[in-house]
N, C-alpha and C positions, 0 to 999 in steps of 0.2 A: 363397154371395155374392150380395148385393143391392144395392138402394138404399132409403134411407128420405129422405123429404124430405114438405114440405105440397105437396099437389096440389090444384089446383081443376079438377074435371072439365069436360067438354064440357057437361055439364048444370048446372053452376054450383055443384057440391056441393065445399066445401073441406075437405080431409081433412088435420089435422096432422101425422099418423104415416103416411102412407102406405108402402107396402111395394111397390117395384117390383122385378120379377124378369125374366130373359130366361128364356121358358119354351120357346122354340124359337130354332135357329140353323142357318143351311144356308150353302153357299157353298163357295168356295175361296179359293186364296191372291190370287185378283185382285176378291173382294167377298165381303163376309159378310153376310147378311140377319138380323135380329135380330127377334123378334117379341117386344117386351116388354110385359108384364101388370102393371096397376096394382090392388093388393089394398088394402081400407081399413084392414087392420094387420098386421103381421107373426103376431099370432096367429091371425087369422080365415082366413088364407093358410095355417098350419100346421093350421088345422082342417078344411080343405076347403072353406071357402067359395069362392063363384067370384069370379073377378077384374070389378071393374067398369069396367075400360077397357082398351084394346089399341092400341098403336101399334109402326108398322113402323119401323125404322130399315135402313141399311146406311152400310159403311163398307171400307175398302182394308186389309186386316191386315197386320201385320209378318211376314216368315217368316224374319225372322233366329235363327239358332241359340240366343240368349239371351232371344229374346220370350216373353212369357208367351202361354199357350193362348188361343185366340180367344174363349173367354165372358170370359176376365179381360181381353182388349183391348176387347171389348162394353162392358164396365162403365166402363173407362178413358175409352172414345171417348163414351158416354152422358153421362158428367161434364164433357165438353168444350164440350158443346152449353149455349146460355144457359138453356133451359127446365130442367136439371138442374144449374145450376151450383151450387146450394143442397144438393146431394144429399152425403149421407154414406154410407159404406158398412155394409152392415147384416148 
């Protein structure tokens, strides 16, 4: 799972089909940290091209018996943020 959306990087480059992936996560039931990398496209990510931007987020996960795993919750959390409101699952 990942997200796809239009992204304008900190360098002012606009990517129409950027691919955002949680490449690292750590934490516990009180706090999960996400390291999200932005790739120019899904294809470039799959080809092993390096990411072009990195952002770190954190959230408090649900530990309910029926809750999705922390990575899925991470993507759900990212989509609640204004900067990712237009993201679609990829």
